[in-house]
C-alpha positions in Angstrom: 0.0 0.0 0.0 1.1 3.6 -0.7 -0.1 6.3 1.6 0.1 10.1 1.1 0.3 12.3 4.2 -0.7 15.8 3.6 0.9 17.9 6.4 -0.3 21.5 6.6 2.2 23.1 8.9 2.3 26.8 10.0 5.5 27.3 8.0 5.4 24.7 5.3 3.1 22.4 3.3 4.4 18.9 2.8 3.2 15.8 0.9 4.9 12.6 1.8 4.6 9.3 -0.1 5.0 6.4 2.3 5.4 2.9 0.9 7.0 -0.2 2.4 7.4 1.4 5.8 9.5 4.4 4.6 9.0 7.8 3.0 9.8 7.3 -0.7 9.2 10.8 -1.9 8.4 14.2 -0.4 7.2 17.5 -1.8 7.0 20.8 0.0 6.5 24.5 -0.4 6.0 27.5 2.0 2.5 27.9 3.5 1.6 31.3 2.3 -0.4 33.9 4.2 -1.9 37.1 2.9 -2.0 40.4 4.7 -5.6 41.2 3.8 -8.1 42.5 3.4 -10.0 41.6 5.5 -7.2 40.3 7.9 -4.1 38.2 7.9 -5.2 34.9 6.4 -3.9 31.7 4.7 -4.0 31.3 1.0 -6.2 28.2 0.9 -6.4 28.2 -2.9 -2.6 28.1 -3.2 -2.6 25.2 -0.7 -5.3 23.5 -2.8 -3.3 24.0 -6.0 -0.2 22.5 -4.3 -2.2 19.5 -3.1 -3.7 18.7 -6.5 -0.4 19.2 -8.4 1.5 17.1 -5.8 -1.1 14.3 -5.8 -0.9 14.2 -9.6 2.9 13.8 -9.4 2.8 11.2 -6.6 0.0 9.2 -8.3 2.4 8.6 -11.2 4.9 7.0 -8.8 2.7 4.5 -7.0 -0.8 3.2 -6.6 -2.0 5.4 -3.7 -4.6 3.7 -1.4 -5.0 6.4 1.3 -4.6 10.1 1.9 -4.3 11.4 5.5 -4.6 15.1 6.2 -2.6 16.4 9.1 -2.7 20.1 10.1 -1.6 22.6 12.8 -3.9 23.7 15.5 -5.5 27.1 16.4 -7.1 26.9 13.0 -10.3 26.0 11.2 -12.2 26.9 8.1 -15.7 28.4 7.8 -17.6 27.1 4.8 -21.0 28.2 3.3 -23.8 26.1 1.9 -22.1 26.1 -1.5 -18.8 24.7 -0.1 -17.0 28.0 -0.5 -15.3 30.0 2.2 -17.8 32.1 4.2 -14.8 34.0 5.4 -11.0 33.7 4.7 -9.1 31.3 6.9 -7.7 33.5 9.7 -4.0 33.2 10.5 -3.7 32.8 14.3 -0.9 35.5 14.3 -3.4 38.2 13.3 -3.6 40.6 16.2 -6.8 40.2 18.2 -7.2 42.4 21.3 -10.0 43.8 23.4 -12.6 41.7 21.6 -14.7 40.8 24.6 -14.0 37.1 24.3 -12.5 36.6 27.8 -15.8 37.8 29.4 -17.8 35.0 27.7 -15.2 32.2 27.4 -15.6 29.0 29.4 -13.4 28.8 32.5 -10.0 27.1 32.3 -11.2 24.4 34.6 -13.7 23.3 32.0 -11.8 23.6 28.7 -8.1 23.8 29.9 -7.7 26.5 27.3 -5.4 29.3 28.5 -5.5 32.9 27.5 -3.2 33.0 24.5 -1.8 35.7 22.2 -3.6 36.9 19.1 -5.8 34.2 17.6 -4.2 31.2 19.2 -7.5 30.2 20.7 -9.8 29.1 17.8 -12.9 30.1 19.9 -11.5 33.6 20.1 -11.1 33.7 16.3 -14.7 32.7 15.8 -16.0 35.2 18.4 -13.9 38.0 16.8 -15.1 37.1 13.3 -18.7 37.0 14.4 -18.4 40.5 15.9 -16.5 42.1 13.1 -17.8 40.2 10.0 -21.4 39.4 10.8 -22.6 39.0 7.2 -19.9 36.4 6.4 -20.4 34.7 9.7 -24.1 34.4 9.0 -23.4 32.4 5.8 -21.6 29.6 7.7 -23.0 26.1 7.2 -20.0 24.2 8.6 -17.1 25.1 11.0 -14.3 22.6 10.1 -11.3 21.6 12.0 -8.2 22.3 9.9 -7.5 18.7 8.7 -11.1 18.0 8.2 -11.5 20.9 5.8 -9.0 19.3 3.4 -10.8 16.0 3.7 -13.9 17.9 2.7 -12.2 19.5 -0.3 -11.1 16.1 -1.5 -14.4 14.2 -0.8 -17.2 16.7 -0.4 -18.0 15.0 2.9 -18.3 17.0 6.2 -16.9 15.6 9.4 -15.5 16.8 12.8 -12.8 15.1 14.8 -11.9 15.2 18.4 -8.1 16.0 18.3 -9.0 19.2 16.3 -12.0 20.2 18.4 -10.0 19.6 21.6 -6.9 21.6 20.6 -6.8 24.7 22.9 -9.8 26.2 21.1 -12.1 26.8 24.1 -14.8 24.8 22.2 -14.5 21.4 23.9 -14.6 19.8 27.4 -11.6 17.5 27.2 -12.5 15.4 30.3 -16.2 15.1 29.5 -15.8 14.8 25.7 -18.5 17.3 24.9 -18.8 20.8 23.5 -18.0 23.6 26.0 -20.5 25.9 27.7 -19.1 28.7 25.5 -19.9 26.8 22.3 -23.4 26.0 23.6 -23.9 29.6 24.7 -23.0 31.0 21.3 -25.4 28.5 19.6 -22.7 27.1 17.4 -22.9 23.3 18.1 -25.0 22.7 15.0 -22.4 24.3 12.8 -19.9 21.5 13.6 -20.3 18.5 11.3 -20.9 15.0 12.9 -18.0 13.4 14.7 -15.8 10.7 13.2 -12.6 9.1 14.4 -9.3 10.4 12.8 -8.8 7.0 11.2 -12.3 6.8 9.7 -12.8 7.1 6.0 -14.1 10.5 5.2 -15.3 9.3 1.8 -14.2 8.6 -1.8 -12.5 11.3 -3.9 -14.8 13.6 -5.9 -14.9 13.1 -9.7 -13.2 16.4 -10.2 -10.3 15.4 -7.9 -10.0 12.1 -9.7 -9.8 13.9 -13.0 -7.1 16.4 -11.9 -4.9 14.0 -10.0 -5.1 10.6 -11.8 -5.6 8.9 -8.4 -7.3 5.5 -8.4 -11.1 5.6 -7.8 -10.8 3.4 -4.7 -8.3 5.7 -3.0 -9.6 6.6 0.5 -9.3 9.8 2.4 -9.1 9.6 6.1 -10.8 12.2 8.4 -7.4 13.4 9.6 -5.7 14.6 12.7 -4.1 17.5 14.5 -0.4 17.5 13.9 0.9 17.2 17.4 -1.5 14.5 18.1 -0.2 12.6 15.0 3.3 12.8 16.5 1.9 11.6 19.9 -0.2 8.8 18.5 2.5 6.3 17.7 3.9 6.5 21.2 0.4 6.3 22.7 -0.2 3.1 20.8 3.0 1.3 21.8 4.2 2.7 25.1 2.7 2.3 28.7 1.9 5.5 30.5 3.3 7.7 32.0 5.6 9.1 29.4 6.3 12.5 27.8 6.8 13.7 24.2 8.6 16.8 23.0 7.3 17.3 19.5 9.6 19.9 18.0 9.1 22.2 15.0 8.0 25.8 14.7 6.5 25.0 18.1 7.9 22.8 20.8 4.9 21.0 22.1 5.5 19.2 25.4 2.9 16.5 26.1 2.6 14.5 29.3 0.8 11.2 28.9 -0.8 10.0 32.1 -0.7 13.4 33.8 -3.9 15.1 35.1 -5.0 18.3 33.3 -6.7 19.4 36.6 -3.2 19.8 38.1 -1.9 22.3 35.5 -1.4 26.0 36.4 -3.8 28.3 34.5 -1.3 31.2 33.8 1.6 29.4 32.1 0.3 28.5 28.7 -0.6 25.0 29.8 -3.5 23.4 28.0 -5.0 20.0 27.4 -5.1 18.4 24.0 -7.3 15.3 23.3 -5.6 12.4 21.7 -7.1 10.3 18.9 -8.5 7.8 21.5 -10.4 10.7 23.2 -8.1 10.9 26.3 -7.0 14.3 27.6 -3.3 15.0 27.3 -1.8 17.9 29.3 0.5 20.1 27.2 2.6 23.2 27.4 3.9 24.9 24.2 6.4 27.5 23.3 7.5 28.7 19.9 11.0 27.2 20.2 11.7 26.5 16.5 11.0 30.1 15.6 13.0 31.4 18.5 16.0 29.2 17.6 15.8 30.4 14.0 15.9 34.0 15.1 18.7 33.4 17.7 20.9 31.6 15.2 20.2 33.6 12.0 23.4 33.9 10.1 25.4 31.6 12.4 27.0 28.2 11.7 24.1 25.8 12.4 23.8 23.2 15.1 26.6 22.7 17.6 29.0 19.9 16.7 30.9 19.6 20.0 30.0 19.8 23.6 33.0 22.1 24.3 30.9 25.1 23.2 28.1 24.0 25.5 30.5 23.5 28.4 31.9 27.0 27.8 28.5 28.6 27.8 27.6 26.8 31.1 30.9 27.8 32.7 30.5 31.5 31.6 26.9 31.6 32.9 25.7 33.1 29.7 21.9 32.7 29.7 18.9 33.7 27.7 15.9 34.8 29.8 12.4 34.4 28.3 10.2 35.7 26.8 12.2 36.3 23.7 9.3 37.6 21.7 5.5 37.8 21.7 4.9 34.5 20.1 3.2 32.9 23.1 4.5 30.5 25.8 4.7 30.2 29.5 6.0 33.7 30.0 3.8 35.5 27.4 2.7 38.9 28.5 5.9 39.6 30.6 8.4 42.2 29.5 10.9 40.9 27.0 14.0 39.2 28.3 17.2 38.4 26.5 20.8 37.7 27.1 22.2 37.9 30.6 25.6 37.2 32.1 28.9 36.9 30.1 28.3 37.4 26.3 29.1 34.4 24.1 32.5 34.5 22.5 31.9 32.7 19.2 29.1 31.8 16.8 29.3 28.2 18.0 28.8 29.3 21.6 25.8 31.5 20.5 24.2 28.4 18.9 25.1 26.4 22.0 23.4 28.9 24.3 20.3 28.9 22.2 20.2 25.1 22.2 20.6 25.0 26.0 17.8 27.6 26.3 15.4 25.4 24.4 16.3 22.5 26.7 15.7 24.6 29.8 12.3 25.7 28.4 11.4 22.1 27.5 12.3 20.9 31.0 10.3 23.8 32.6 7.2 23.0 30.6 7.4 19.3 31.7 7.8 20.4 35.3 4.6 22.6 34.9 2.7 19.5 33.7 4.1 17.2 36.4 5.3 14.9 33.7 6.6 11.5 34.6 8.4 8.8 32.7 10.8 9.0 29.8 10.8 12.0 27.4 10.8 11.1 23.7 12.1 13.9 21.5 11.0 14.0 17.9 10.9 16.5 15.0 13.3 19.1 13.9 15.5 19.1 17.1 16.4 15.5 16.9 19.6 16.5 15.1 20.6 19.1 17.7 23.0 17.2 20.0 23.5 20.2 22.3 19.7 20.4 23.0 19.4 16.6 23.5 22.4 16.3 25.8 21.3 19.3 27.9 17.8 18.0 28.2 19.1 14.5 29.1 21.1 16.1 32.0 18.0 18.0 33.1 15.7 14.9 33.0 18.3 12.4 34.1 15.9 10.7 36.6 13.5 9.5 33.9 15.7 9.6 30.9 15.5 11.1 27.4 15.0 9.2 24.2 15.4 10.5 20.6 13.3 9.3 17.7 15.1 8.3 14.6 12.2 9.9 12.7 12.4 13.7 12.2 8.9 13.7 10.8 6.8 12.3 13.7 3.6 13.6 12.1 4.1 11.3 9.1 4.8 8.3 11.3 1.7 8.9 13.4 -0.5 9.8 10.4 0.2 6.5 8.5 -1.1 4.6 11.6 -4.5 6.0 10.8 -4.4 4.1 7.4 -3.2 0.8 8.9 0.4 1.2 8.1 3.6 2.1 10.1 7.1 3.5 9.8 9.4 1.5 12.1 11.0 3.6 14.8 12.6 2.6 18.1 13.6 5.7 20.0 17.2 5.5 21.2 18.2 6.6 24.7 20.4 9.7 25.0 23.3 9.1 27.3 23.8 12.3 29.2 27.3 13.8 29.0 28.5 15.1 32.3 27.5 18.7 31.9 27.3 21.1 34.9 23.6 21.8 34.3 22.3 22.0 37.9 23.9 25.4 38.8 23.2 26.8 35.4 19.5 25.7 35.7 19.3 27.3 39.1 20.7 30.7 37.8 18.3 30.5 34.8 15.2 29.8 36.9 16.1 32.6 39.4 16.2 35.0 36.4 12.7 33.9 35.2 9.8 36.4 35.3 7.5 35.8 38.3 
């Protein structure tokens, strides 16, 4: 069987052809957003064109049996009765302030959705769009989760799915498995299509998609899954709880399987996802990938020796969050930055940034009261400074690194009954003087 995973990330669009337990071919392009009018929004038609063109190319390489949509959270699509957009798909980085949402939102104890910057709460997006674009909002027939919209474009069939509904949107009660009091109060529950599982078949491809792609008529489209939950799923299916996962990309998403969402603090960007089996998963996120990119712009890439890391630790050169207004445990505090002795070389600057990400990851897991081993996957699996620093910080339970830098793909193919073999390898912590450095860093954190 050949499976195509369509991964709609915040930064890039990717199509991966998986056959024989491996990624045989991949296509990608940037995920384009447009400044408006009416607001910062994603170019859904550019995404659609990429998808059709890519499927046409991949269909010539293998007999594709399944397509699995995977997409980032804090996003959804509003569709009218004709299947067209009722309003453009809002980019969650569009500034939304003083919109009145907080006064009507469900409490944290119900949805485990924190106050987040801009449009990072999907319920806030919807509320803001209703207030500011009432005519477009009135045309809505369906509110789709992000992956389910692309399943709809491919099949014409409308479905909802719990990992998308339960992804820090303020729309869902993760523990009870029902819509939130906010969603009910707004009278929106009927706008969400019926629920299906992420692995369920959304439907067959439409005749027009078949014509444009050359895909076989029996190719199935799965309902699809939230991207962090795709990364989490393969561990959930094979590993006893408790354990933790650091899914790294534009965001570093820290997930604590087996932890209790009711123990999370409300004011540190902690939230609860819902996994594909319907179980709440306490999480804490920060935009580590983007921060690392900014911190190391123009430098020499990932650290290749631990000498640079040791020098940074010895000098006490630290980075204090928040480093931007991207969201995270310290969002809303005055901006931090470098403290202590400045780094002496480009390599040390990269080392400092890597250790900063490890400290932030460790901090997030402590907020969640995570237990068990930490599995790291995604873009930071090749950053040895990050992995070794994190292994020192989590020495009691251990750190493992996935051999798969595309955890979303490995999780997504499970939905179609396939797999990509991956046995995470333990990271043996190098003897780094992390304890004193960690103490100095935590003492410098905002209250």
